[in-house]
N, C-alpha and C positions, 0 to 999 in steps of 0.2 A: 504494500500500500504506500502511495505517496503521502507525504505529510509536509505541508507548507509551514515554515516557521515565519510568522508574520512580523518581521522586523528587518531593518537594514543595519542594526547594531551588531557589528562583527563579534564583539565579546559575548553578547547574549546567545548568538548562534552557536558559538563554540561550547558554552556551558550547557545549553539545552541538548545539543547533539550528543555530548559526552554521556549524559544521563540516559539517553534513549538508544545508545549504541548497540545494546544487546537485543533490541526489538526488531521485528521484521518490517521496518519502514524505510522508505527512501526519502531522505531529507532534501527538500528544495527550499529556496529562498525567493523573495520577490524578484531579485535579479534574474534568477533562472527562468521565471515565467513572464519576464518583461513587464512587471508592474513598476512604474516609475513614480506614481503619485503616492501620497501617504494620508492616513486618517487624521482628522482634526483633533481628536482627543478632547471631547467636550464634556465628559463625565465628571461627576463630583466625587467619585470614589475610585480606588484602584480597580475594583471589580468592573465597574461600569466602563472604564477606559479599556480594560483588557478585552471585554466583550465587543466593544466598538471596533477595536483593532482587528480582532479575529473575524468579525463579520465583514469588515471592509475587504480583507484579503480573500476570504472565502467567496464572497459575491463576485469578485473579479476573476478568480481562478477556477472555481468549481472544485477545488482540491481541499480535503480535510485540513483544517488550519488550527494551529496553536499560536497564541500571542500572549505576551505578558505586559503588565503595567507594574512598574516597581519604583520605589523611591525611598528616601531616608527621612525619618522623623527625628529631628534633633531637639532635645529637651530645651536647650538654651535659645533656640530659634523657633519657638512655638508657633505653629500654623504657617510657617514661611516656606517650608519645602514640601514634603509629602508628595502629593500627586503632581506638584509643580516642580519637582526636583531639577529636571534637566532644563527647564525654562527659567529657573530662578537665577538670581545673581547676574552673572555675565551673559546669560541668555542662551537660547537654543542654537544660535548660529555660532557661538563661541567654540573654539577648539577645546579639546580635553584639557590641554595645558592651561589655557586662559581661565576655563571654568574652575578648575581645581585650585588655581592660584588665588582666585577671588574667594573661594570657599574657605581655604586655610587662613587667609588674611582675616576674614570675618571671625572664624573660630578662635583665632589668637586672642581676641578680646574677651572671650567667654571662659569662665572658670569651670562651668559644668560641661563636660565632654560626652555625657551619655547620649546614645543614639540608638535607633532601632530601624533596621531595614525591613521593608514589607514588599511582598510580591504577590500579585494576583495573576493567575494564569487562566486563560479561557480557551476552550477547545470546541470547535464546531465539527461534528462528525460527518461522515459521508451523507447522512440523511438530513443534515442541517440542524440537528439538535445541539444545544449548548450546555457545556459543563464547565464548572469553575473550580479552581484549587488555589489554596493560599499557603504561604509560608512566611515566617518572620525570624529575625535574628537580632538579639540584643548585643550591644558592645559599646566601645568608646572610640572617639575620634582622636587620632594621634596628632602631635603638633606638626609633623612633617610627613612627606611621602616616604614610606619605608621599603618600597619595592617598585618594580616596574608593574604596569597593568595592561590588560587587554584593551584594545581600542574601544572607546565608548563606555568604559567602566573605571573612570579615574578615582572615584571614592574608595574603590577596593584597595587602593594603596595606602589609605590612611584610616581605615576602619578595622579595629581589632576586635573580633568576636570574643565574648566572655569565656568561651570554652578553649581558647587558644592564646598562645603568647606572641603570635605573629599576626600581621594584618592579612586580610583576605587574599590579596594577590601574591603573598609570599607562601601561601599554602599550595600543596599539589592540587590539581583539578579534582581529584577524588576527595581530598580533605575539604576543599571549599564546597563541593556539591553536597557533602553530607552535613554541612553546617549552615550554609547560606540560605537566605530567604528564597532565592530562585531555585536552588538545588532542592530544598524541601518541597516546594510547590511542584516542581517538575517530577520529583519522585512519586508524588501522589498521582500525577497525571500518567506517568509510566505504568503504575499499577493498574489504573483504570484501563489504559490501552491494552495491557497484557490480558486483562480479563475479557475485553472486547474481542481480541484476536482469538482467544481460546474458545469462546462460545460461538464463533462464526462457523 
């Protein structure tokens, strides 16, 4: 079965693909099916935005689609990021480098470094039915970038999950996917997909 990952974020594609690698699915991206426009993300929650993205790509491709909406909730910056994470601060057109520089500069002024990553994953199956899965991860923001990061995922280099002594992007892909918000949500999706494949 083909599965479209509804994002142009290379880092997200890498992480989601890794969790699904044992399943009998052929992963494709919007580039593979020549979808060049993108959804507007008008929802007021992570789940609403994830469904909007999945529906957008499913309607244009006719291929079962999974899409995520994720972001970081920073206690010291209450109500500022969340669903607006990538559009916050330096803005959606900013490079990863510019965005994370703005974020770290802002966080340098805050004593409270606690934060929580949240991911909502939406799946539209071959019949058009919608399913959602969620994951979250608690941790702290480090003062500086402590590792390299995948394209599109700059905060992973300065977010240290509570269960580890290293930031997300310093972990192996297996460690990160067992800990991270996206990894947890994708694992729930993988279990759903496995059950679906088994019963077909």
